[in-house]
N, C-alpha and C positions, 0 to 999 in steps of 0.2 A: 323559069322553073325552079332554079336553085333557091330563089327568094321564097317561093311558095312552099317548097319542101321544108325550109328552115322555119317558116312560120308555123307549119303544121307540127313540126317537132316541138317547138316551144309551147304550143297549145296543149299537146299531149303531155309534156312535162308538167305544165301547170295543173292539168286535170289530175294526174297521178299524185302530185304533191298535195293538192287540196283534199284528195280522197284519203291520203295517209293522215293528213291533219284531222280529218273527221274521225279516223280510227283512234287517234289520241284522245279526242273529245269523248268518245264512247268509253274508252278504257279508264281515263283519269282526268276529271275536269280541272283539277288544280294544275296539272302539267300543261293541259291545253290552254288555259287562260294565261299562264306564265308565258307560253310560246307566242300567244297573240300579242302580249305586251312587248316581248323581246323583238318581235317582227316589226312592230311600229317604231320602237326605239332605234333599231339598227337602220331602218329605212331613213329616218330623220338624220341620223349621224352620217350615213353614207352620202346623202344629198348635201349635208353641211360641209363635208370635206371635198366636194366637187364631183362625186360620181354622177353619171347620167341617170335620168329618171328610170330608164329600163334596167340598168345595172342595179340600182337601189331596190327596185321591185324584185329582181331576181334574188337578191340577198335576203329580202324579207320573206320570200318563199322558202329559202333555205332555213331561215329562223323558225318558221312555222313547224318544221320537222326536226329541229336540232336535238330535241329530246325524244325522238321517235323510239330509240332503243329502250327507254324507260318503260315502254308498254310490255316489255318482256321481263321486267323486274317484279318480283313478288310483292304483294301489298305489305307484308310484314316488314319489308325493308323500305319500300317506297314511302310508307306513311309512318314510319317509326318516329316517335317523339324524343326518344333518348339518343345518345350518341351511338353511331354504328360501330359494331365490332370490326376488327381488322378483316375478317372474312367477308362480312357484309359490305364493307367499303370496297373490297376488291370486286365483288359482284356488281356494285353500283358503278364502279369506274369502267365497267365493260360497256356501258350504254352507248358511248360514241361509236365503238366498233360495231355493235349490233345494229345501230341505226344506219351507219354507212353501208353495212353488208346488205341490209334490206333495200337501200336505194340502188346499189349495184345490181341486185337481182331484178330490179325494174329497168335497168339500163339507163338510169338517170345520169346526166352529164357530170363530169368530174368536178365542175365548180361547186355543185350542191353537195356532192359526196365529201369533198375536202372540207367544206365549211362545217358539216356535221361531225366528221371524224376528228377534227383538230380544235374544236371550240373550247376544249379544256387544256390545251397546251399553254405554257407560260413563257413569258419573254426571256426569263433566265434559265429555262430548260427543266424546271422542276415539275412541269405539268404531265398530263397523260393524254393518250395512250402511248405516244411515240417518243416523248421527251424532247420534242423539237424546241429550238430557241431562236430568238431574234427574228430576222427576216426570213428564216427558213419556214416559219409558220405562215401559211397563206393569209393575206391581209383580210380576207373575208372572215376567217376564224378569229383573227385578232380583234376585229370589230365586234364580232359576236361575243367574245369573251368579256369585253367591257360591259356591254349592255346586259348580258346575262347575269353577271354578278350584281350590277346595279339593281336589277329587278328583284333578285333574291334578297338583297339587303333591305329594300324598301317594302317588301311584302310580308304579310303574316304567314308564318309556317308553324307546323305542330311543335317545333322545337325552339321557336324564337318569336319575338315581337318585331314589327317593322321599325326600321330606323327612319328618322327624318331625312329629308334630302341633304341637309347640311352634315348630319352625322355620317350618312352614306358617302358623301363626298370626301370627308376626312379619312374614312376607312379605305377608300379606293386610292387616295393619294399615297397611302402607305405601301401600296402595291405597284407604284410607278417604277418601271425598269426591273421589276421582279416578276410580278404576275402579268403586268400589262405593258404593251408598247407605249413608251412615255409620250411620244408625239400624238398618237391617237387618243390617249387618255386626256392629254391637255385639250385637244379639240373637243372631246366629249364634255369636259368640265366647262369649257367656254360656251358650249351649246346649252348646258344647264343654266348658266348665268343669263343667257338670252331668252330662255323659255321658262319663266317662273312656274308655269303650270305643266311642266314637262311630264311629271309622273302621273301615270294613268291609274284609275281605280282598279281594284283587284278583279272585279267582275266586268267582263266585256261581252259584247254580243257575238253570236256565232258566225261561222263562215257560211256563204251561200251553198245551197245543196245542189244547184245546177250551175254549169259554167256561164249560162246566159243571165243569171240573176244579178242584180246590182250588188256591189260590194258594200260592206260596212264603211262608214266614213272614218273609222279609227285607223284603217290601213288601206292604202291605195295599191291594189294589185291589178 
């Protein structure tokens, strides 16, 4: 009975998270597609460093909603092509807290809440919202931080052109032991070396609308 109850909770969690991911898609397709790529990247990285298939899938689910809080950010800030003002940046930096609060409201397990809440923390403590550092940052969030930045660097945005994989790699190396866990970053860069076609195109297919439908081959949930 315990096993059945756990399976039912896991299925309900997956249903809620996929539903929230659909809400991101409806609100902002750029954030949604970014989240899909980040989910794929972090699942690959988690498996590469030895996580079980199930744990890697759970982290991918967290990645699908890591920017959920941005659905509460106004378009004039979210889509701004110029640099954000200090006030606008403060509003933008609330998105991890907003996203985590939404998940808590759905009684989602702490694993997912922590990944969403802390994915902008930095190894040296200069991140947000809590200013955590080093191993005080949950490993799920440390993994998300790496692939999140990689996708931003290699994607077209209103304020920037995409970097090549090599240029993104150089930029990320500059953040080793400051922005990123140095060991996890090293693992990620090794994964890039082993997968020449690692970077996904910016447009990806959508999530299934019903739990019973087959998943996209881009991400295995």
